[in-house]
KETI-480149 format. One record per residue (C-alpha): residue in one letter; x, y, z; chain. Coordinates in nm, 2 decimals, decimal comma. Each point is the difference from the previous one (the first is absolute). Example, Ala and Ser with C-alpha at 12.3 -4.5 7.8 and 13.67 -1.06 7.14 Angstrom:
+---------+--------+--------+--------+--------+
! residuo !      X !      Y !      Z ! cadena !
+---------+--------+--------+--------+--------+
!       A !   1,23 !  -0,45 !   0,78 !      A !
!       S !   0,14 !   0,34 !  -0,07 !      A !
+---------+--------+--------+--------+--------+
//
This chain:
+---------+--------+--------+--------+--------+
! residuo !      X !      Y !      Z ! cadena !
+---------+--------+--------+--------+--------+
!       X !  19,39 !  11,61 !   8,97 !      A !
!       X !  -0,17 !   0,02 !   0,34 !      A !
!       X !  -0,16 !  -0,32 !   0,13 !      A !
!       X !  -0,36 !   0,04 !   0,10 !      A !
!       X !  -0,20 !  -0,12 !   0,30 !      A !
!       X !  -0,33 !  -0,15 !  -0,13 !      A !
!       X !  -0,31 !  -0,08 !   0,19 !      A !
!       X !  -0,27 !  -0,22 !  -0,16 !      A !
!       X !  -0,34 !   0,06 !   0,16 !      A !
!       X !  -0,21 !  -0,30 !  -0,04 !      A !
!       X !   0,28 !  -0,24 !   0,02 !      A !
!       X !  -0,23 !  -0,30 !   0,02 !      A !
!       X !  -0,14 !   0,07 !  -0,34 !      A !
!       X !   0,00 !  -0,27 !  -0,27 !      A !
!       X !   0,19 !   0,24 !  -0,22 !      A !
!       X !   0,29 !   0,05 !   0,24 !      A !
!       X !   0,22 !  -0,29 !  -0,11 !      A !
!       X !  -0,03 !   0,13 !  -0,35 !      A !
!       X !   0,10 !   0,34 !   0,12 !      A !
!       X !   0,30 !  -0,14 !   0,17 !      A !
!       X !   0,11 !  -0,17 !  -0,31 !      A !
!       X !  -0,04 !   0,32 !  -0,19 !      A !
!       X !   0,21 !   0,18 !   0,26 !      A !
!       X !   0,27 !  -0,26 !  -0,05 !      A !
!       X !  -0,02 !   0,03 !  -0,38 !      A !
!       X !   0,02 !   0,38 !   0,03 !      A !
!       X !   0,26 !   0,03 !   0,28 !      A !
!       X !   0,25 !   0,18 !  -0,24 !      A !
!       X !  -0,27 !   0,25 !  -0,08 !      A !
!       X !  -0,14 !   0,04 !   0,36 !      A !
!       X !   0,26 !  -0,12 !   0,25 !      A !
!       X !  -0,12 !  -0,07 !   0,35 !      A !
!       X !   0,14 !   0,02 !   0,34 !      A !
!       X !  -0,29 !  -0,15 !   0,19 !      A !
!       X !  -0,35 !  -0,15 !  -0,07 !      A !
!       X !  -0,27 !   0,01 !   0,26 !      A !
!       X !  -0,34 !  -0,16 !  -0,02 !      A !
!       X !  -0,29 !   0,15 !   0,19 !      A !
!       X !  -0,35 !  -0,15 !   0,03 !      A !
!       X !  -0,28 !   0,00 !   0,25 !      A !
!       X !  -0,05 !  -0,38 !  -0,06 !      A !
!       X !   0,31 !  -0,14 !   0,16 !      A !
!       X !  -0,07 !  -0,36 !  -0,06 !      A !
!       X !  -0,06 !   0,04 !  -0,37 !      A !
!       X !   0,31 !   0,23 !  -0,04 !      A !
!       X !   0,22 !  -0,25 !   0,19 !      A !
!       X !  -0,05 !  -0,28 !  -0,25 !      A !
!       X !   0,09 !   0,23 !  -0,29 !      A !
!       X !   0,29 !   0,16 !   0,20 !      A !
!       X !   0,16 !  -0,33 !   0,09 !      A !
!       X !   0,01 !  -0,10 !  -0,36 !      A !
!       X !   0,13 !   0,34 !  -0,10 !      A !
!       X !   0,29 !  -0,04 !   0,25 !      A !
!       X !   0,11 !  -0,31 !  -0,18 !      A !
!       X !  -0,03 !   0,16 !  -0,34 !      A !
!       X !   0,20 !   0,31 !   0,11 !      A !
!       X !   0,28 !  -0,20 !   0,16 !      A !
!       X !   0,05 !  -0,19 !  -0,33 !      A !
!       X !  -0,06 !   0,28 !  -0,25 !      A !
!       X !   0,07 !   0,33 !   0,18 !      A !
!       X !   0,29 !  -0,07 !   0,24 !      A !
!       X !   0,12 !   0,37 !  -0,02 !      A !
!       X !  -0,33 !   0,11 !   0,17 !      A !
!       X !   0,10 !   0,12 !   0,35 !      A !
!       X !  -0,33 !  -0,09 !   0,18 !      A !
!       X !  -0,34 !  -0,16 !  -0,06 !      A !
!       X !  -0,26 !   0,02 !   0,27 !      A !
!       X !  -0,38 !  -0,02 !   0,04 !      A !
!       X !  -0,23 !   0,14 !   0,27 !      A !
!       X !  -0,35 !   0,10 !   0,10 !      A !
!       X !   0,14 !   0,31 !   0,19 !      A !
!       X !  -0,04 !   0,32 !  -0,21 !      A !
!       X !   0,27 !   0,19 !   0,17 !      A !
!       X !   0,25 !  -0,28 !  -0,04 !      A !
!       X !  -0,09 !  -0,05 !  -0,37 !      A !
!       X !  -0,03 !   0,37 !  -0,12 !      A !
!       X !   0,28 !   0,18 !   0,19 !      A !
!       X !   0,28 !   0,09 !  -0,23 !      A !
!       X !  -0,18 !  -0,11 !  -0,32 !      A !
!       X !   0,11 !   0,16 !  -0,33 !      A !
!       X !  -0,27 !  -0,17 !  -0,20 !      A !
!       X !  -0,33 !  -0,15 !   0,10 !      A !
!       X !  -0,19 !  -0,23 !  -0,24 !      A !
!       X !  -0,37 !  -0,03 !   0,10 !      A !
!       X !  -0,21 !  -0,31 !  -0,10 !      A !
!       X !  -0,29 !  -0,04 !   0,25 !      A !
!       X !  -0,34 !  -0,16 !  -0,04 !      A !
!       X !  -0,24 !   0,10 !   0,27 !      A !
!       X !  -0,24 !  -0,29 !   0,06 !      A !
!       X !   0,22 !  -0,25 !  -0,19 !      A !
!       X !  -0,12 !  -0,23 !  -0,28 !      A !
!       X !  -0,31 !  -0,10 !   0,20 !      A !
!       X !  -0,14 !   0,35 !  -0,03 !      A !
!       X !   0,11 !   0,02 !  -0,37 !      A !
!       X !  -0,21 !  -0,30 !  -0,07 !      A !
!       X !  -0,31 !   0,19 !   0,15 !      A !
!       X !   0,09 !   0,31 !  -0,21 !      A !
!       X !  -0,02 !  -0,22 !  -0,31 !      A !
!       X !  -0,31 !  -0,21 !   0,09 !      A !
!       X !  -0,24 !   0,27 !   0,13 !      A !
!       X !  -0,02 !   0,20 !  -0,33 !      A !
!       X !  -0,05 !  -0,33 !  -0,20 !      A !
!       X !  -0,33 !  -0,06 !   0,20 !      A !
!       X !  -0,13 !   0,30 !  -0,19 !      A !
!       X !   0,16 !  -0,07 !  -0,34 !      A !
!       X !   0,27 !   0,27 !   0,06 !      A !
!       X !   0,37 !  -0,05 !  -0,05 !      A !
!       X !   0,17 !  -0,17 !   0,30 !      A !
!       X !   0,37 !   0,10 !  -0,01 !      A !
!       X !   0,25 !   0,12 !   0,27 !      A !
!       X !   0,08 !   0,34 !  -0,14 !      A !
!       X !  -0,28 !   0,08 !  -0,25 !      A !
!       X !  -0,35 !   0,09 !   0,08 !      A !
!       X !  -0,17 !  -0,09 !   0,33 !      A !
!       X !   0,29 !  -0,22 !   0,10 !      A !
!       X !   0,24 !   0,27 !  -0,05 !      A !
!       X !  -0,21 !   0,24 !   0,21 !      A !
!       X !  -0,02 !  -0,26 !   0,29 !      A !
!       X !   0,37 !  -0,06 !   0,00 !      A !
!       X !   0,07 !   0,37 !  -0,03 !      A !
!       X !  -0,20 !   0,08 !   0,30 !      A !
!       X !   0,17 !  -0,27 !   0,21 !      A !
!       X !   0,35 !   0,11 !  -0,12 !      A !
!       X !  -0,01 !   0,38 !   0,05 !      A !
!       X !   0,01 !   0,01 !   0,39 !      A !
!       X !   0,28 !  -0,26 !   0,02 !      A !
!       X !   0,20 !   0,18 !  -0,26 !      A !
!       X !  -0,04 !   0,34 !   0,17 !      A !
!       X !   0,11 !  -0,15 !   0,33 !      A !
!       X !   0,30 !  -0,17 !  -0,16 !      A !
!       X !   0,12 !   0,31 !  -0,17 !      A !
!       X !  -0,03 !   0,19 !   0,33 !      A !
!       X !   0,21 !  -0,27 !   0,16 !      A !
!       X !   0,26 !   0,01 !  -0,28 !      A !
!       X !   0,03 !   0,37 !   0,02 !      A !
!       X !   0,04 !  -0,02 !   0,39 !      A !
!       X !   0,28 !  -0,25 !  -0,01 !      A !
!       X !   0,16 !   0,07 !  -0,35 !      A !
!       X !  -0,10 !   0,35 !  -0,10 !      A !
!       X !   0,23 !   0,01 !  -0,30 !      A !
!       X !  -0,07 !  -0,35 !  -0,14 !      A !
!       X !  -0,14 !  -0,05 !  -0,35 !      A !
!       X !  -0,34 !  -0,17 !   0,01 !      A !
!       X !  -0,09 !  -0,21 !  -0,30 !      A !
!       X !  -0,36 !  -0,11 !   0,04 !      A !
!       X !  -0,15 !  -0,27 !  -0,22 !      A !
!       X !  -0,29 !  -0,08 !   0,23 !      A !
!       X !  -0,32 !  -0,04 !  -0,20 !      A !
!       X !  -0,23 !   0,14 !  -0,11 !      A !
!       X !   0,28 !   0,24 !  -0,07 !      A !
!       X !  -0,22 !   0,28 !  -0,16 !      A !
!       X !  -0,22 !   0,02 !   0,31 !      A !
!       X !   0,28 !  -0,03 !   0,24 !      A !
!       X !   0,21 !   0,26 !  -0,19 !      A !
!       X !  -0,29 !   0,25 !   0,01 !      A !
!       X !  -0,05 !  -0,05 !   0,37 !      A !
!       X !   0,37 !   0,04 !   0,09 !      A !
!       X !   0,03 !   0,32 !  -0,22 !      A !
!       X !  -0,27 !   0,15 !   0,21 !      A !
!       X !   0,15 !  -0,11 !   0,33 !      A !
!       X !   0,36 !   0,07 !  -0,08 !      A !
!       X !  -0,01 !   0,28 !  -0,27 !      A !
!       X !   0,35 !   0,12 !   0,07 !      A !
!       X !   0,18 !  -0,35 !   0,01 !      A !
!       X !   0,23 !   0,01 !  -0,30 !      A !
!       X !   0,16 !  -0,34 !   0,07 !      A !
!       X !  -0,32 !  -0,20 !  -0,01 !      A !
!       X !  -0,05 !  -0,18 !  -0,34 !      A !
!       X !  -0,29 !  -0,21 !  -0,12 !      A !
!       X !   0,08 !  -0,26 !  -0,26 !      A !
!       X !  -0,14 !  -0,29 !  -0,17 !      A !
!       X !   0,18 !  -0,28 !  -0,19 !      A !
!       X !  -0,29 !  -0,08 !  -0,25 !      A !
!       X !   0,13 !   0,23 !  -0,28 !      A !
!       X !   0,34 !  -0,16 !   0,04 !      A !
!       X !  -0,15 !  -0,35 !  -0,02 !      A !
!       X !  -0,17 !   0,09 !  -0,32 !      A !
!       X !   0,33 !   0,14 !  -0,13 !      A !
!       X !   0,17 !  -0,34 !   0,07 !      A !
!       X !  -0,24 !  -0,14 !  -0,27 !      A !
!       X !   0,08 !   0,29 !  -0,23 !      A !
!       X !   0,36 !  -0,07 !   0,05 !      A !
!       X !  -0,06 !  -0,37 !  -0,08 !      A !
!       X !  -0,16 !   0,10 !  -0,33 !      A !
!       X !   0,30 !   0,22 !  -0,09 !      A !
!       X !   0,26 !  -0,24 !   0,13 !      A !
!       X !   0,14 !   0,26 !   0,24 !      A !
!       X !   0,05 !   0,04 !   0,37 !      A !
!       X !  -0,28 !   0,19 !   0,16 !      A !
!       X !   0,23 !   0,26 !   0,14 !      A !
!       X !   0,11 !   0,09 !  -0,36 !      A !
!       X !  -0,35 !   0,13 !  -0,06 !      A !
!       X !  -0,12 !   0,36 !   0,06 !      A !
!       X !  -0,38 !   0,04 !   0,04 !      A !
!       X !  -0,24 !   0,29 !  -0,07 !      A !
!       X !  -0,31 !  -0,05 !   0,20 !      A !
!       X !  -0,29 !   0,19 !   0,17 !      A !
!       X !  -0,29 !  -0,09 !   0,24 !      A !
!       X !  -0,08 !  -0,09 !   0,35 !      A !
!       X !   0,13 !  -0,30 !   0,18 !      A !
!       X !  -0,14 !  -0,32 !  -0,16 !      A !
!       X !  -0,18 !   0,23 !  -0,24 !      A !
!       X !   0,24 !   0,12 !  -0,27 !      A !
!       X !   0,14 !  -0,03 !  -0,35 !      A !
!       X !   0,34 !  -0,03 !  -0,17 !      A !
!       X !   0,02 !   0,25 !  -0,28 !      A !
!       X !   0,34 !  -0,10 !  -0,11 !      A !
!       X !   0,29 !  -0,25 !   0,07 !      A !
!       X !   0,35 !   0,10 !  -0,10 !      A !
!       X !   0,35 !  -0,13 !   0,05 !      A !
!       X !   0,28 !   0,20 !   0,15 !      A !
!       X !   0,12 !   0,09 !  -0,35 !      A !
!       X !  -0,34 !   0,17 !  -0,07 !      A !
!       X !  -0,13 !  -0,27 !  -0,23 !      A !
!       X !  -0,39 !  -0,02 !   0,01 !      A !
!       X !  -0,13 !  -0,36 !   0,05 !      A !
!       X !  -0,36 !   0,08 !   0,06 !      A !
!       X !  -0,15 !  -0,12 !  -0,33 !      A !
!       X !   0,21 !  -0,32 !   0,01 !      A !
!       X !  -0,15 !  -0,08 !   0,34 !      A !
!       X !  -0,35 !   0,08 !  -0,11 !      A !
!       X !   0,04 !  -0,23 !  -0,31 !      A !
!       X !   0,14 !  -0,28 !   0,21 !      A !
!       X !  -0,28 !   0,02 !   0,25 !      A !
!       X !  -0,29 !   0,00 !  -0,26 !      A !
!       X !   0,17 !  -0,26 !  -0,22 !      A !
!       X !   0,16 !  -0,24 !   0,25 !      A !
!       X !  -0,17 !   0,08 !   0,33 !      A !
!       X !   0,15 !   0,12 !   0,32 !      A !
!       X !   0,13 !  -0,21 !   0,29 !      A !
!       X !   0,16 !   0,08 !   0,34 !      A !
!       X !   0,37 !  -0,07 !   0,02 !      A !
!       X !   0,10 !   0,12 !   0,34 !      A !
!       X !   0,10 !  -0,30 !   0,21 !      A !
!       X !  -0,26 !   0,06 !   0,28 !      A !
!       X !  -0,30 !  -0,01 !  -0,24 !      A !
!       X !   0,11 !  -0,18 !  -0,32 !      A !
!       X !  -0,16 !  -0,33 !   0,09 !      A !
!       X !  -0,30 !   0,13 !   0,18 !      A !
!       X !  -0,32 !  -0,09 !  -0,19 !      A !
!       X !  -0,18 !   0,32 !   0,14 !      A !
!       X !   0,28 !   0,23 !  -0,12 !      A !
!       X !   0,01 !  -0,18 !  -0,34 !      A !
!       X !  -0,36 !   0,08 !  -0,05 !      A !
!       X !   0,05 !   0,35 !   0,12 !      A !
!       X !   0,28 !   0,07 !  -0,26 !      A !
!       X !  -0,20 !  -0,17 !  -0,27 !      A !
!       X !  -0,27 !   0,26 !   0,05 !      A !
!       X !   0,25 !   0,27 !  -0,11 !      A !
!       X !  -0,03 !  -0,11 !  -0,36 !      A !
!       X !  -0,37 !   0,08 !   0,01 !      A !
!       X !   0,05 !   0,34 !   0,16 !      A !
!       X !   0,26 !   0,09 !  -0,26 !      A !
!       X !  -0,24 !  -0,10 !  -0,28 !      A !
!       X !  -0,29 !   0,19 !   0,15 !      A !
!       X !   0,20 !   0,32 !   0,10 !      A !
!       X !   0,31 !   0,00 !  -0,21 !      A !
!       X !   0,13 !   0,34 !   0,09 !      A !
!       X !   0,22 !  -0,13 !   0,29 !      A !
!       X !   0,13 !  -0,31 !   0,18 !      A !
!       X !  -0,22 !  -0,06 !   0,31 !      A !
!       X !   0,08 !  -0,09 !   0,35 !      A !
!       X !  -0,14 !  -0,35 !   0,06 !      A !
!       X !  -0,23 !   0,12 !   0,28 !      A !
!       X !  -0,21 !   0,20 !  -0,24 !      A !
!       X !  -0,17 !  -0,32 !  -0,10 !      A !
!       X !  -0,22 !   0,03 !   0,32 !      A !
!       X !  -0,12 !   0,34 !  -0,10 !      A !
!       X !  -0,05 !  -0,05 !  -0,37 !      A !
!       X !  -0,16 !  -0,34 !   0,02 !      A !
!       X !  -0,15 !  -0,03 !   0,34 !      A !
!       X !  -0,29 !  -0,23 !  -0,09 !      A !
!       X !   0,23 !  -0,25 !  -0,16 !      A !
!       X !   0,24 !   0,01 !   0,29 !      A !
!       X !  -0,28 !  -0,09 !   0,24 !      A !
!       X !  -0,12 !  -0,29 !  -0,22 !      A !
!       X !   0,35 !  -0,14 !   0,00 !      A !
!       X !   0,03 !  -0,01 !   0,39 !      A !
!       X !  -0,07 !  -0,29 !   0,23 !      A !
!       X !  -0,11 !   0,14 !   0,34 !      A !
!       X !   0,14 !  -0,31 !   0,17 !      A !
!       X !   0,33 !   0,03 !  -0,17 !      A !
!       X !   0,08 !   0,37 !  -0,03 !      A !
!       X !   0,36 !   0,12 !  -0,04 !      A !
!       X !   0,05 !   0,02 !   0,38 !      A !
!       X !  -0,09 !  -0,37 !   0,03 !      A !
!       X !   0,24 !  -0,08 !  -0,29 !      A !
!       X !   0,28 !   0,19 !   0,17 !      A !
!       X !  -0,07 !  -0,17 !   0,34 !      A !
!       X !   0,01 !  -0,35 !  -0,17 !      A !
!       X !   0,28 !   0,10 !  -0,24 !      A !
!       X !   0,26 !   0,25 !   0,06 !      A !
!       X !  -0,04 !   0,02 !   0,38 !      A !
!       X !   0,03 !  -0,39 !   0,03 !      A !
!       X !   0,28 !   0,00 !  -0,25 !      A !
!       X !   0,20 !   0,27 !   0,18 !      A !
!       X !  -0,05 !  -0,14 !   0,34 !      A !
!       X !   0,10 !  -0,35 !  -0,11 !      A !
!       X !   0,31 !   0,16 !  -0,16 !      A !
!       X !   0,10 !   0,18 !   0,32 !      A !
!       X !  -0,05 !  -0,32 !   0,20 !      A !
!       X !   0,21 !  -0,19 !  -0,24 !      A !
!       X !   0,28 !   0,25 !   0,02 !      A !
!       X !   0,00 !   0,01 !   0,38 !      A !
!       X !  -0,02 !  -0,38 !   0,02 !      A !
!       X !   0,30 !  -0,05 !  -0,23 !      A !
!       X !   0,20 !   0,29 !   0,12 !      A !
!       X !   0,08 !   0,08 !  -0,35 !      A !
!       X !  -0,15 !   0,12 !  -0,33 !      A !
!       X !   0,16 !  -0,27 !  -0,20 !      A !
!       X !  -0,32 !  -0,21 !  -0,02 !      A !
!       X !  -0,24 !   0,27 !  -0,11 !      A !
!       X !  -0,05 !   0,24 !  -0,30 !      A !
!       X !   0,00 !   0,37 !   0,08 !      A !
!       X !  -0,09 !   0,26 !  -0,25 !      A !
!       X !   0,04 !   0,38 !  -0,04 !      A !
!       X !  -0,32 !   0,18 !  -0,10 !      A !
!       X !  -0,07 !   0,35 !  -0,13 !      A !
!       X !  -0,20 !   0,09 !   0,33 !      A !
!       X !   0,33 !   0,02 !   0,19 !      A !
!       X !   0,24 !   0,11 !  -0,28 !      A !
!       X !  -0,22 !   0,30 !  -0,09 !      A !
!       X !  -0,02 !   0,12 !   0,36 !      A !
!       X !   0,37 !  -0,04 !   0,04 !      A !
!       X !   0,09 !   0,18 !  -0,32 !      A !
!       X !  -0,23 !   0,29 !   0,10 !      A !
!       X !   0,16 !   0,01 !   0,35 !      A !
!       X !   0,36 !  -0,01 !  -0,15 !      A !
!       X !  -0,08 !   0,28 !  -0,24 !      A !
!       X !  -0,11 !   0,22 !   0,29 !      A !
!       X !   0,29 !  -0,11 !   0,24 !      A !
!       X !   0,27 !   0,07 !  -0,25 !      A !
!       X !  -0,17 !   0,27 !  -0,22 !      A !
!       X !   0,01 !  -0,22 !  -0,31 !      A !
!       X !  -0,27 !   0,18 !  -0,19 !      A !
!       X !  -0,16 !  -0,32 !  -0,13 !      A !
!       X !  -0,36 !   0,01 !  -0,13 !      A !
!       X !  -0,28 !  -0,20 !   0,17 !      A !
!       X !  -0,38 !   0,02 !   0,01 !      A !
!       X !  -0,10 !   0,12 !   0,34 !      A !
!       X !  -0,29 !   0,19 !   0,17 !      A !
!       X !   0,04 !   0,37 !   0,05 !      A !
!       X !  -0,23 !   0,30 !   0,06 !      A !
!       X !  -0,10 !   0,12 !  -0,34 !      A !
!       X !   0,08 !   0,37 !   0,01 !      A !
!       X !  -0,04 !   0,05 !  -0,37 !      A !
!       X !   0,17 !  -0,32 !  -0,11 !      A !
!       X !  -0,32 !  -0,11 !  -0,18 !      A !
!       X !  -0,12 !   0,35 !  -0,10 !      A !
!       X !  -0,37 !  -0,07 !  -0,01 !      A !
!       X !  -0,04 !  -0,18 !   0,33 !      A !
!       X !  -0,02 !   0,16 !   0,35 !      A !
!       X !   0,33 !   0,11 !   0,16 !      A !
!       X !  -0,06 !  -0,20 !   0,31 !      A !
!       X !  -0,07 !  -0,33 !  -0,17 !      A !
!       X !   0,24 !  -0,28 !   0,10 !      A !
!       X !   0,10 !  -0,11 !  -0,36 !      A !
!       X !   0,23 !  -0,28 !  -0,12 !      A !
!       X !   0,26 !   0,13 !  -0,25 !      A !
!       X !   0,37 !  -0,06 !  -0,09 !      A !
!       X !   0,24 !   0,21 !   0,21 !      A !
!       X !   0,37 !   0,04 !   0,03 !      A !
!       X !   0,09 !  -0,14 !   0,34 !      A !
!       X !   0,26 !   0,23 !   0,19 !      A !
!       X !   0,13 !   0,05 !   0,35 !      A !
!       X !  -0,26 !   0,29 !   0,02 !      A !
!       X !  -0,28 !  -0,23 !  -0,09 !      A !
!       X !  -0,19 !  -0,07 !  -0,32 !      A !
!       X !   0,00 !   0,26 !  -0,28 !      A !
!       X !  -0,29 !  -0,09 !  -0,23 !      A !
!       X !  -0,01 !   0,06 !  -0,37 !      A !
!       X !  -0,28 !   0,20 !  -0,15 !      A !
!       X !  -0,27 !  -0,19 !  -0,18 !      A !
!       X !  -0,20 !   0,29 !  -0,13 !      A !
!       X !  -0,36 !  -0,03 !  -0,09 !      A !
!       X !  -0,17 !  -0,34 !  -0,02 !      A !
!       X !  -0,29 !  -0,08 !  -0,23 !      A !
!       X !  -0,36 !   0,02 !   0,11 !      A !
!       X !  -0,07 !  -0,37 !   0,04 !      A !
!       X !   0,29 !  -0,07 !   0,22 !      A !
!       X !  -0,05 !   0,34 !   0,19 !      A !
!       X !  -0,37 !  -0,11 !   0,07 !      A !
!       X !   0,10 !  -0,34 !   0,13 !      A !
!       X !   0,26 !   0,14 !   0,22 !      A !
!       X !  -0,21 !   0,28 !   0,14 !      A !
!       X !  -0,27 !  -0,25 !   0,10 !      A !
!       X !   0,25 !  -0,23 !   0,16 !      A !
!       X !   0,18 !   0,29 !   0,18 !      A !
!       X !  -0,33 !   0,13 !   0,14 !      A !
!       X !  -0,07 !  -0,36 !   0,13 !      A !
!       X !   0,35 !   0,00 !   0,17 !      A !
!       X !  -0,04 !   0,34 !   0,15 !      A !
!       X !  -0,35 !  -0,09 !   0,14 !      A !
!       X !   0,13 !  -0,32 !   0,16 !      A !
!       X !   0,27 !   0,21 !   0,19 !      A !
!       X !  -0,27 !   0,25 !   0,09 !      A !
!       X !  -0,21 !  -0,27 !   0,14 !      A !
!       X !   0,29 !  -0,11 !   0,22 !      A !
!       X !   0,09 !   0,35 !   0,13 !      A !
!       X !  -0,36 !   0,11 !   0,04 !      A !
!       X !  -0,15 !  -0,33 !   0,12 !      A !
!       X !  -0,26 !   0,05 !  -0,28 !      A !
!       X !  -0,23 !  -0,28 !  -0,12 !      A !
!       X !  -0,12 !   0,25 !  -0,27 !      A !
!       X !   0,35 !   0,05 !  -0,14 !      A !
!       X !   0,05 !  -0,38 !  -0,02 !      A !
!       X !  -0,32 !  -0,06 !  -0,17 !      A !
!       X !   0,08 !   0,28 !  -0,25 !      A !
!       X !   0,34 !  -0,16 !  -0,06 !      A !
!       X !  -0,15 !  -0,34 !  -0,08 !      A !
!       X !  -0,27 !   0,14 !  -0,21 !      A !
!       X !   0,26 !   0,19 !  -0,22 !      A !
!       X !   0,22 !  -0,30 !  -0,04 !      A !
!       X !  -0,03 !  -0,16 !  -0,34 !      A !
!       X !  -0,01 !  -0,35 !   0,15 !      A !
!       X !  -0,32 !   0,08 !   0,18 !      A !
!       X !  -0,19 !   0,31 !  -0,14 !      A !
!       X !  -0,34 !  -0,10 !   0,14 !      A !
!       X !  -0,09 !   0,19 !   0,31 !      A !
!       X !  -0,22 !  -0,25 !   0,17 !      A !
!       X !   0,26 !  -0,27 !  -0,06 !      A !
!       X !   0,27 !   0,23 !   0,13 !      A !
!       X !  -0,20 !   0,04 !   0,32 !      A !
!       X !  -0,05 !  -0,38 !   0,05 !      A !
!       X !   0,37 !  -0,07 !  -0,06 !      A !
!       X !   0,10 !   0,29 !   0,24 !      A !
!       X !  -0,22 !  -0,13 !   0,28 !      A !
!       X !   0,14 !  -0,35 !  -0,04 !      A !
!       X !   0,36 !   0,13 !   0,00 !      A !
!       X !  -0,07 !   0,21 !   0,31 !      A !
!       X !  -0,12 !  -0,31 !   0,18 !      A !
!       X !   0,30 !  -0,21 !  -0,11 !      A !
!       X !   0,25 !   0,28 !   0,10 !      A !
!       X !  -0,12 !   0,09 !   0,34 !      A !
!       X !   0,34 !  -0,07 !   0,16 !      A !
!       X !   0,19 !   0,21 !  -0,26 !      A !
!       X !  -0,21 !   0,29 !  -0,14 !      A !
!       X !  -0,08 !   0,33 !   0,16 !      A !
!       X !  -0,36 !   0,05 !   0,09 !      A !
!       X !  -0,18 !   0,13 !  -0,31 !      A !
!       X !  -0,28 !   0,22 !   0,12 !      A !
!       X !  -0,31 !   0,10 !  -0,20 !      A !
!       X !  -0,11 !   0,36 !   0,04 !      A !
!       X !  -0,34 !   0,07 !   0,15 !      A !
!       X !  -0,28 !   0,13 !  -0,21 !      A !
!       X !   0,02 !   0,32 !   0,20 !      A !
!       X !   0,37 !   0,05 !  -0,08 !      A !
!       X !  -0,07 !  -0,07 !  -0,37 !      A !
!       X !  -0,29 !   0,26 !  -0,01 !      A !
!       X !   0,19 !   0,27 !   0,18 !      A !
+---------+--------+--------+--------+--------+
//
């Protein structure tokens, strides 16, 4: 089995140590020759990298080389796989994404609604530049991108790199939900085979099977409606915000019992309630800054100080394991089934062919081979088409520098709807993102009337 050269872009992320522990846990499935971290923030990356060096010396001695750098050529040359996890603007801008919409009683969330648009318009340019760099230095590398908001980023990358067959956009949220399904069933998550359709952060499980073909969907529905639903993945299991989010699944299943929902649908189905529950001074970004970020940095400092991992508790999470299993299936042509983002091309029969949909696919060394979903019911089709139009308009706004397209996008989004409110939010977001967004121009009256 060939050993792979892996580059992690965004090496200073608070998720990186969890990714490293996942690589160690999955080293028989996805053996590595080298691991390289690449980040534009050298100071932040160095802290995580020094701790990683200790972890790898103890737990992955067969790894030939670990390095970290801010030099793109050094990082990307000879890569077989590149995992991408960047956050343009950092958590400070995420906090603004969440706070600004709340001023106008609209959902403040990093990937949904106005916050998602703000984050998307910041991410697109950096992602395009990064893919160009990867293709310059490692033209044959697989790129697994899980930069948020994944739906908007995927749409932009599809337009910019329409012929790139080794660029895959992926999200671990369906897998995190499936960890809880596995807990209900007393199974390992990788024993389960999902049926699913939708867009990123906007989809539904239509069936959950095991590898023997047994259908566990109704068992899961009954458990959720009778006993509730809790997060079980190590990264989120004890997080009060995620506990509340998973609890909301019970209500969604009761209100719309056809399918099992992605947790993010709460923001679109109950936007007024979601706003009422939020504290603008303690949004999710602030919770992460004061919670996971402090915890991970303290953990890294402790490992470096001690020169060992003996005094800390390190956990494997689904975020890393999912990415690695997908990569392994492509590297070794395993044909395993995972939920990923692909261009529709008839997979969901009554949605546009050019939509970037999220569906189960067999992962091969020729890329993902999605399974046909067929026609979806009117209610779900209507919701998806509105969200899809919003996503496309956001990307239009980026490439066309169009204020009108951005305004149309926010007005369409179910978390806003009201056009005057959309305009107020948009103007505030433009002001907050001057360093990051393209200039969004309004057409003159003369141009409109021509």
